[in-house]
C-alpha positions in Angstrom: 78.5 142.1 24.7 77.1 138.7 25.7 74.5 140.3 27.9 73.3 142.4 24.9 72.9 139.3 22.8 70.8 137.6 25.5 68.6 140.7 25.8 68.0 140.6 22.0 67.1 136.9 22.1 64.7 137.5 25.0 63.0 140.4 23.1 62.7 138.1 20.1 61.1 135.3 22.1 58.6 137.7 23.8 57.7 139.3 20.4 57.1 135.8 18.9 55.0 134.8 21.8 52.9 137.9 21.7 52.5 137.4 17.9 51.3 133.9 18.6 48.8 135.2 21.2 47.4 137.8 18.9 47.1 135.3 16.0 45.4 132.8 18.3 43.0 135.4 19.6 42.0 136.6 16.2 41.7 133.2 14.6 39.8 131.8 17.5 37.2 134.4 17.4 37.9 135.8 20.8 38.7 139.2 19.3 37.6 141.1 16.3 39.8 143.7 14.5 38.2 146.4 16.7 38.8 144.5 20.0 42.3 143.3 19.3 44.8 145.3 21.5 47.9 146.6 19.9 50.7 144.1 20.0 52.7 146.2 22.4 49.7 146.1 24.8 49.3 142.3 25.1 51.0 140.8 28.1 51.1 137.3 29.5 50.8 136.3 33.2 48.2 136.0 35.9 45.1 138.1 36.2 42.9 138.8 39.3 40.2 136.2 38.5 42.3 133.7 36.5 45.8 132.5 37.4 48.2 129.6 37.0 50.8 128.9 39.7 54.0 127.8 38.0 56.2 127.9 41.0 56.5 124.4 42.5 55.7 122.5 39.3 56.4 118.8 39.6 56.9 116.1 36.9 55.9 112.5 37.1 57.2 109.7 34.9 54.5 107.1 34.6 53.7 104.0 32.7 50.4 103.9 30.9 48.8 100.6 29.9 45.9 100.4 27.6 44.2 97.1 26.7 41.6 96.2 24.2 39.6 93.0 24.1 37.4 92.4 21.1 33.8 91.2 21.6 34.5 87.8 20.0 37.2 87.3 22.7 39.9 86.1 20.3 41.9 89.3 19.9 43.6 91.1 22.8 45.9 94.0 22.3 47.9 95.9 24.9 49.8 99.2 24.6 52.4 99.9 27.2 54.1 103.4 27.1 56.2 105.6 29.2 54.5 108.9 29.7 55.2 112.2 31.4 52.8 114.3 33.4 53.2 117.7 35.0 51.4 118.9 38.1 50.5 122.6 38.7 50.1 123.4 42.4 47.2 125.7 41.9 45.0 127.0 39.1 42.2 129.6 39.3 39.7 130.1 36.5 36.6 132.4 36.6 34.5 130.1 34.4 35.0 126.4 33.7 37.6 125.6 31.1 41.0 124.0 30.4 44.6 124.2 31.4 46.5 123.6 28.1 50.1 123.0 27.1 51.6 124.0 23.8 55.1 122.9 23.0 57.9 125.5 22.3 59.6 124.5 19.0 62.6 126.4 17.7 62.2 129.0 20.4 58.5 129.8 19.9 55.2 128.3 21.1 53.5 126.2 18.5 49.8 126.9 18.8 49.0 124.3 16.2 50.0 121.5 18.6 48.3 120.7 21.9 50.7 118.7 24.1 48.2 118.1 26.8 45.2 119.5 28.6 43.1 119.1 31.8 39.5 120.2 32.5 39.0 122.8 35.3 35.8 123.5 37.2 35.1 127.1 37.9 37.1 128.5 40.8 40.3 127.2 42.4 41.8 123.8 41.7 44.8 122.3 43.4 47.4 119.8 42.1 46.1 120.0 38.5 47.8 117.2 36.5 48.3 117.4 32.7 49.3 114.3 30.8 51.8 115.2 28.0 50.7 113.4 24.9 54.2 113.0 23.3 57.8 112.2 24.6 59.1 115.0 26.9 62.2 115.5 28.9 63.3 117.7 31.7 64.0 121.2 30.4 61.6 121.0 27.5 59.7 124.2 27.2 55.9 124.8 26.9 53.4 127.6 26.9 50.8 126.8 29.5 47.6 128.8 29.2 43.9 128.8 30.1 41.1 128.2 27.6 37.5 128.7 28.4 34.9 125.9 27.8 32.8 128.2 25.6 30.0 125.7 24.8 30.2 124.2 28.3 30.2 120.6 27.1 33.4 119.5 29.0 35.0 118.6 25.7 38.1 120.5 24.6 37.2 121.9 21.2 40.4 122.6 19.4 39.5 122.4 15.7 41.8 122.9 12.8 40.5 124.4 9.6 42.2 124.7 6.2 43.1 128.5 6.4 44.4 128.4 10.0 43.3 127.5 13.5 39.7 127.8 14.7 39.9 127.3 18.5 36.3 127.1 19.7 37.3 126.9 23.4 39.1 130.2 23.3 42.1 131.6 25.2 41.3 133.3 28.5 42.2 137.1 28.6 41.7 139.6 31.3 41.8 142.9 29.4 45.0 142.8 27.4 46.6 140.0 29.5 46.5 136.5 28.2 46.5 134.1 31.2 49.7 132.2 30.1 53.3 131.4 31.1 56.4 130.0 29.4 57.6 127.1 31.5 60.3 124.4 31.5 59.5 120.8 32.4 61.1 120.3 35.8 63.6 117.5 36.7 
């Protein structure tokens, strides 16, 4: 009976993730009503030209120090913070873009929040490090996905609008497959 419950929870999480992916694609302009695959057809994972290696992830705890000195020389401010970064062993992207982390909150990816991102040149990149922009602990879950740099300006354009999300640098799909994985932050 416990196994049945776990299967139902897994199906619920997959359904929510796919719903998020469809919503993100539609709201970001990557798909119109005619192009949007049926919910049952969208999958997540690696494609042939785009892939994220999630086996062998590593986590780094770091200390970030940011200082500001004003022109008049009288004010100096320093911020010291403990931060977390995650390194992906290998990422492949067909066109330049971004490796993006969205947090999983209450069991589902929250596409309204970007936890961190890293720019990727076209082709294969090794040891891609993403700085997480909020407190994170081992075991925290994230949706990691690829976004294309649509306007090729090397600026991650993730713009909110009043009636939803308008993501200018859109999610990367190969057919019905969104290049994305659910991951847990390693020890």
